[in-house]
C-alpha positions as CSV (number, residue, x, y, z in Angstrom):
1,X,9.3,-37.1,21.7
2,X,8.8,-33.3,22.0
3,X,10.4,-30.9,19.5
4,X,13.2,-29.3,20.9
5,X,13.3,-25.4,20.3
6,X,16.4,-24.0,19.0
7,X,16.6,-20.0,18.0
8,X,20.6,-19.7,18.2
9,X,21.1,-20.6,14.5
10,X,18.4,-18.2,13.7
11,X,20.2,-15.4,15.9
12,X,23.2,-16.1,14.4
13,X,21.6,-14.8,10.9
14,X,19.8,-12.1,12.4
15,X,21.4,-10.1,9.6
16,X,20.1,-11.2,6.9
17,X,16.6,-11.1,8.8
18,X,17.1,-7.4,9.1
19,X,18.0,-6.7,5.8
20,X,14.7,-8.8,4.6
21,X,12.9,-6.4,6.9
22,X,14.9,-3.3,5.2
23,X,13.7,-4.7,1.6
24,X,10.5,-5.4,2.8
25,X,10.4,-1.9,3.8
26,X,11.8,0.0,0.5
27,X,8.9,-2.0,-1.5
28,X,6.0,-0.8,1.4
29,X,7.6,2.7,1.2
30,X,7.9,2.9,-2.7
31,X,4.4,1.7,-3.2
32,X,2.9,3.8,-0.5
33,X,3.7,6.7,-1.9
34,X,3.4,5.8,-5.7
35,X,-0.2,4.6,-5.1
36,X,-0.9,8.0,-3.2
37,X,-0.4,10.0,-6.2
38,X,-1.4,7.7,-9.0
39,X,-4.4,7.6,-6.6
40,X,-5.3,10.8,-6.6
41,X,-4.8,10.8,-10.1
42,X,-7.0,8.4,-11.0
43,X,-9.7,9.5,-8.3
44,X,-9.6,13.0,-10.2
45,X,-10.1,11.4,-13.5
46,X,-12.7,9.3,-12.5
47,X,-14.8,12.3,-10.9
48,X,-14.6,14.0,-13.7
49,X,-17.5,14.7,-16.4
50,X,-15.6,13.7,-19.7
51,X,-15.9,10.2,-20.3
52,X,-13.2,10.1,-21.7
53,X,-10.8,10.6,-19.0
54,X,-13.1,8.6,-16.4
55,X,-13.9,5.6,-17.9
56,X,-10.5,4.3,-18.5
57,X,-9.6,5.4,-14.6
58,X,-12.3,3.3,-13.6
59,X,-11.6,0.4,-15.9
60,X,-8.1,0.6,-14.0
61,X,-9.6,1.1,-10.5
62,X,-11.8,-2.2,-10.9
63,X,-9.6,-4.6,-12.9
64,X,-6.9,-4.1,-9.8
65,X,-8.6,-3.7,-6.9
66,X,-10.8,-7.2,-8.3
67,X,-7.9,-9.5,-10.1
68,X,-5.6,-11.7,-7.2
69,X,-2.3,-9.4,-6.8
70,X,-0.2,-12.8,-7.2
71,X,-1.6,-13.0,-10.9
72,X,-0.4,-9.1,-11.0
73,X,3.0,-9.3,-10.1
74,X,3.6,-12.5,-11.9
75,X,2.6,-10.3,-15.3
76,X,4.6,-7.9,-14.1
77,X,7.6,-9.7,-14.1
78,X,7.0,-12.7,-16.1
79,X,4.5,-11.0,-19.2
80,X,5.4,-7.7,-19.5
81,X,9.1,-8.2,-20.4
82,X,8.3,-10.7,-23.3
83,X,5.0,-8.0,-24.4
84,X,6.9,-4.7,-24.4
85,X,10.6,-6.3,-23.8
86,X,11.2,-4.0,-20.5
87,X,13.4,-5.7,-18.0
88,X,12.1,-6.2,-14.7
89,X,14.1,-6.5,-12.1
90,X,12.7,-8.1,-8.8
91,X,11.8,-5.0,-7.0
92,X,10.7,-2.9,-10.2
93,X,8.2,-5.8,-10.6
94,X,7.3,-5.8,-6.9
95,X,7.0,-2.0,-6.9
96,X,5.3,-1.1,-9.8
97,X,2.3,-4.0,-8.9
98,X,1.6,-3.1,-6.0
99,X,2.1,1.2,-6.2
100,X,-0.7,0.3,-9.2
101,X,-2.1,-1.5,-7.0
102,X,-2.6,0.6,-4.0
103,X,-3.5,3.2,-6.7
104,X,-6.9,1.4,-7.3
105,X,-7.9,1.4,-3.6
106,X,-6.8,5.3,-3.0
107,X,-8.3,6.4,-5.4
108,X,-11.4,4.8,-3.9
109,X,-10.4,6.4,-0.9
110,X,-10.1,9.5,-2.5
111,X,-13.0,9.9,-4.5
112,X,-15.3,9.1,-1.4
113,X,-13.3,11.6,0.6
114,X,-13.7,14.7,-2.7
115,X,-17.5,13.8,-2.8
116,X,-18.1,13.5,1.1
117,X,-16.9,17.5,1.5
118,X,-20.4,19.9,1.6
119,X,-21.4,21.1,-1.4
120,X,-21.7,24.1,-0.4
121,X,-17.7,24.4,0.7
122,X,-17.5,24.3,-3.5
123,X,-20.4,27.3,-3.8
124,X,-18.5,29.4,-1.5
125,X,-14.8,28.9,-3.2
126,X,-16.2,30.0,-6.5
127,X,-18.5,32.9,-4.7
128,X,-14.7,34.6,-3.5
129,X,-13.6,34.2,-7.2
130,X,-11.5,30.7,-6.8
131,X,-11.6,28.2,-10.1
132,X,-12.3,24.3,-9.5
133,X,-8.5,23.7,-9.4
134,X,-8.2,26.2,-6.5
135,X,-11.2,25.3,-4.4
136,X,-9.9,21.8,-5.2
137,X,-6.4,22.5,-3.6
138,X,-6.8,24.7,-1.3
139,X,-10.1,24.0,0.8
140,X,-11.5,21.0,-0.5
141,X,-8.7,18.4,-0.5
142,X,-7.1,19.4,2.8
143,X,-10.3,19.5,4.6
144,X,-10.9,15.8,2.5
145,X,-7.3,14.3,3.3
146,X,-7.7,14.8,6.9
147,X,-10.5,12.9,6.9
148,X,-8.9,10.0,4.6
149,X,-5.8,9.4,6.9
150,X,-7.0,6.4,9.0
151,X,-8.3,4.7,5.8
152,X,-4.6,5.2,4.6
153,X,-3.1,3.9,7.5
154,X,-4.9,0.9,7.1
155,X,-3.9,0.4,3.1
156,X,-0.9,0.6,4.3
157,X,-0.7,-2.1,7.0
158,X,-2.7,-4.1,4.5
159,X,0.1,-3.6,2.0
160,X,2.8,-4.5,4.2
161,X,1.1,-8.2,4.5
162,X,1.0,-8.3,0.9
163,X,4.3,-7.9,0.0
164,X,5.0,-10.8,1.4
165,X,4.1,-12.2,-2.3
166,X,7.4,-11.1,-3.6
167,X,9.1,-13.9,-2.3
168,X,7.8,-15.7,-5.2
169,X,9.8,-13.9,-7.6
170,X,13.1,-14.4,-5.4
171,X,12.7,-10.7,-4.0
172,X,14.8,-10.8,-0.8
173,X,11.8,-9.5,1.6
174,X,12.1,-10.7,5.0
175,X,10.1,-13.9,3.7
176,X,12.2,-14.5,1.4
177,X,15.2,-14.3,3.9
178,X,13.6,-16.3,6.5
179,X,13.0,-19.2,3.9
180,X,16.7,-19.2,2.9
181,X,17.9,-19.0,6.6
182,X,15.1,-22.4,6.9
183,X,16.8,-23.9,4.5
184,X,20.3,-23.1,5.8
185,X,19.6,-24.4,9.5
186,X,17.3,-27.0,8.9
187,X,15.2,-24.8,11.3
188,X,12.1,-23.7,9.5
189,X,9.7,-23.6,12.8
190,X,12.1,-21.1,14.6
191,X,13.1,-18.7,12.1
192,X,9.5,-19.1,10.2
193,X,8.6,-17.5,14.3
194,X,10.8,-14.8,14.6
195,X,9.8,-13.5,10.7
196,X,6.5,-13.7,12.8
197,X,6.9,-11.9,15.2
198,X,8.8,-9.5,13.6
199,X,5.9,-9.1,11.1
200,X,3.3,-8.3,14.3
201,X,5.9,-6.0,15.9
202,X,6.0,-3.8,13.0
203,X,2.8,-4.0,12.2
204,X,1.2,-3.8,15.8
205,X,3.4,-0.6,16.0
206,X,1.9,1.2,12.5
207,X,-1.7,-0.4,14.0
208,X,-1.3,1.3,17.4
209,X,-0.4,4.7,15.8
210,X,-3.1,4.5,13.0
211,X,-6.0,4.4,15.8
212,X,-4.2,7.2,18.3
213,X,-4.6,9.2,14.8
214,X,-8.5,8.0,14.5
215,X,-9.0,9.3,17.6
216,X,-7.6,12.3,17.8
217,X,-9.4,13.1,14.8
218,X,-12.6,11.8,16.4
219,X,-12.3,13.9,19.0
220,X,-11.5,17.0,16.7
221,X,-15.1,16.2,15.3
222,X,-13.4,14.9,11.9
223,X,-15.8,11.7,10.5
224,X,-13.5,9.2,8.5
225,X,-14.1,7.9,5.3
226,X,-13.6,3.7,4.8
């Protein structure tokens, strides 16, 4: 007998899906903002000539780039409170985990972007009396960031997909809300199909924006860092 699709129970719980999407975007936005800031710091530390600064930064980057995000999430949510006595809510654990994980990837993007700037730019800045910090802030970073924007966009998309893991620690994101509705309505196929479509629409819209931005940068003659 053919399966009888019925989306009515799912649409009746649209408010839960909407709140789940808001929570997903909240975690994604927080991790993106914090990850960019921390990623820049890690990149500058790794580029430092001081080994005491470069080595720890490199270690953090490699650890969070090479270990599974689910393991990191469980560690911050379950292990950190036992070790440090810090109470971690699902949102805080998710925000901390994905902020640090994202910073490790962003750090490599920042580092590649900064290194890609021609040496003559640094020398020209020194020639007009700029310090290293002034040259970095006023000349190098503006050019590097423009080149790195497409890579940042791609990472943001991956970040949103990775946040589906927060359902495992009972954070009410879109996937968690979909599972709750599926259990309540006994309509898992319809519920997960709608949830997948929501992810598809949001991520596709962001992907189209990223591609348009990348084409615009390509037309302007700027290379991109991946």
